[in-house]
C-alpha positions in Angstrom: -8.6 9.1 12.7 -7.1 12.1 10.5 -7.2 11.6 6.9 -4.0 11.3 5.2 -3.3 14.5 2.5 -4.5 13.7 -1.4 -0.7 15.4 -2.5 1.4 12.8 0.0 1.8 9.8 -1.2 0.7 6.1 0.4 2.8 4.6 -2.5 -0.9 2.1 -3.5 -0.6 4.9 -6.4 3.1 5.3 -6.8 3.6 1.4 -8.9 5.3 1.0 -5.3 4.9 -3.4 -4.6 2.6 -4.0 -1.2 5.9 -4.7 0.8 7.8 -1.4 0.1 3.8 0.8 0.0 3.5 -1.0 3.9 7.0 0.3 4.7 6.0 3.8 3.4 3.1 3.9 5.3 4.5 2.6 8.8 7.1 5.3 8.5 4.6 8.1 7.8 2.8 6.2 10.8 5.5 6.5 13.1 5.9 10.5 12.1 2.4 10.9 13.5 2.5 9.5 16.2 3.5 11.5 19.5 4.5 11.0 23.2 0.9 11.1 24.4 -0.6 8.9 21.1 1.8 6.4 22.0 1.1 6.1 25.7 -2.5 5.9 24.9 -1.7 3.2 22.5 0.4 1.2 25.2 -2.1 1.5 27.4 -5.1 0.2 25.1 -3.1 -3.0 24.0 -1.8 -3.7 28.1 2.2 -3.0 26.7 3.8 -4.1 29.8 5.6 -1.5 32.0 9.0 -2.9 30.1 7.8 -2.6 26.6 6.3 0.8 27.1 9.7 2.0 29.2 11.7 0.7 25.5 9.0 2.6 24.0 10.2 5.5 25.5 14.1 5.0 26.0 14.1 4.6 22.6 15.2 7.1 19.7 12.4 6.9 17.7 9.3 5.6 20.0 7.0 5.9 16.9 8.8 3.6 14.5 9.5 1.5 17.7 5.4 1.3 18.5 4.7 0.8 14.9 6.9 -1.6 14.4 5.6 -3.6 17.9 2.5 -3.0 16.1 3.4 -5.4 13.3 4.9 -7.8 15.4 2.1 -8.6 17.2 -0.1 -8.5 14.0 -2.2 -4.9 14.9 -0.7 -3.9 11.2 0.1 -6.3 8.1 1.0 -5.3 4.0 -3.2 -6.1 3.7 -4.7 -5.4 6.8 -4.9 -2.6 9.5 -8.7 -2.9 10.9 -7.2 -4.0 14.7 -5.2 -0.5 14.3 
């Protein structure tokens, strides 16, 4: 995965509390998820066809995928290693 541009804030250097920083991280991550990446993640995570359809129909599929990663515990405010 590409490294973040040092000029882009991740929340960790702004005095933001961890929950706010994690929210910013999720939004940034969602912005980087294109359709092909979402498809690959869906396959790797073994998502059901209905889940994939729901993500694809969403107005913000990247954010939908990131929220699913959060709900399933693949990412947490203190750990993204499973990603």
